C-alpha positions, 0 to 999 in steps of 0.5 A: 286290103283296104277298099279306098274307093269310097273313102277317096270319093268322100275326101275329094267331095269334102275338100272340093279337090286337093289344091287351093291358092294362098297368098304369101303376103298379108293384106291388112293395110293400104300400105300392104296394097300399095306394095303388093299391087299398085303403085309399088308393083310397077317397080317389080314389073320394070325390074323383071322387064329389064332382067327377065332372070330376076323373075326367078327371085321376084315372082312365083316362077322361081318355084313353079312347075307345070304338070301337063296332061291331055288325059290320054293315058291316066293311071290304068284308066286309059284315055279318059280326058282332061277333066277326069285327069285333073284329080291325078294332076292335083295329086302330083301337085300335092306330092311335089309340095309335101315332099319337096316344097315346090309349087305346081299348077296342073294344066289339063289340056282339051286337045290330043293334037301334038302340035297344039299341045306343044304350042300351048306349053310353049305359050305358057312356059315363061311363068314356069321353071320346069315342065312335067309331062304326065299321062300322055299316051305313047308314041305322041309323048315322045315327040312332045318331049323331044320338041319341047326340049329343043325349043324351051330354055327350061327342063322338060321331063315325062314322068311316066317315062323317066321317073318310073325308070329311075325307081325301077333301076334303083330297086333292081340295083338292090335286088341284084345285090340280094341275088348276087347276080352281075348286071351284064349276066342278067336276062331281063324281059320287059313287057310293055313298050309304051312310055314307061317300058321305053324309059326303063329300057333306056335307063337299064341299057345306060346302066350296063344291062346287056341282055334285054327283051322288050315286048308289046301287044304283038310280042317281042320287038326285034330288028326287022319287025314291020310297022315299028314306031321310031322308039320301037325301032330304037329298041329293036336296035338296042335290045333282043340280041338273039332276034327272038320273035316269040311271045311272053311265055317263050321269052321268059324261058331262062330269064332272071327278071320280069318287068311288067308295065302292061296289063293285069293278070298277064303273068301266070305262075306257069311262066315264072316256073320257066324262068331261072331259079329265084327270079325277080318279078316287078309287076307294075301294072296299076291298079292291078298288077300282072300277077299278085305278089303272093301268087308270084312268091308261091310260083318261085319268085325271090323278090316281088315288087308292084306299084301298090302301097299295100304290098312290100317293095312299092315302085312309086315314082314319088321317090323320084320326081319331087327330088328330080324337079327340086334339083332342077329348080335349085340348080337352074338346069336347062335340060335333063340328061341321062347321067343325071337320071342314072345318078339319081337311081344310084343314089336312091338305091344307096339309101338302103344299106341292107337290102332284103327281099321285102326292102329294096327301096327307101320308105316313101316318107324318108325325108332324106330322099328329096335332098339326096336326089336333088343333089344329083340333078346338076 
């Protein structure tokens, strides 16, 4: 494995970050100035004032996304604040630009107050065509997205919640083809009930999975458990049909699939041995997974996926969000729907014509991905 820490620090120091702003138009003459700025620009302002929708064609708004974070849940680093979150938001921006051609401005907010975050995003929203919420901790992220969806006329999506779920579902569709296991007969254990875990549960249920158990740091989530957030109450109503109240070790007995969006090292080889033969293991904690792939394979796993790029089957939401937001802008949707996300996952899975244990997702640099997914967002 390559040690990327020093190399990444050197890269960022060399370039002073990953983003810059360039002009689309040349400024070489007095006429150029008159057209791009005063007096000519007044005509553009009047046109947009008379028809605000024309801003999509006459300004940067038509291709501009805001990636918004409060720095409260950054990668596997936790609550490190807005400035420390900026390198990740810059990274999201260059991924959008490289893969989908969309322009992105990173907004790292110096507040973790739900009301203030919503007010700030609403205040700046007129210049954007979509809002991508990023690395905002649960349960606040749920309220922020819900209220913004109600109050804005542009689409809002929490990347950690939904884009991760799209890639997970796509990978599972192909993993189940290899194992020849029906969706409605599959027992799935999801460890982690934050934004990613909740979103995965939502999308798997929508696709047709029936037997899911979600766990948080207190154990299995079940109907009647006290002190649950609204989202966890929803999970309690929709999952864990046997009302299991046990820990991860017990919940994994006779399970077919483990999906971890939790912490490094939580899944032990002995736990995999409790699962049904040839289980599917998605250990997605970053940067260190719940179990390393070689250890999981040795314990009996048929297919292993992680969030890392140095192993096969990387579950990377870059396979989802550039295309999803490209489609949202191109088709001028006002709100994302579960059907769009399901269609995106199914389309992504369909790109792998012959899945294998080390190939359940298309290559990250496959240029077809963005176009195929964008067509499903309408």
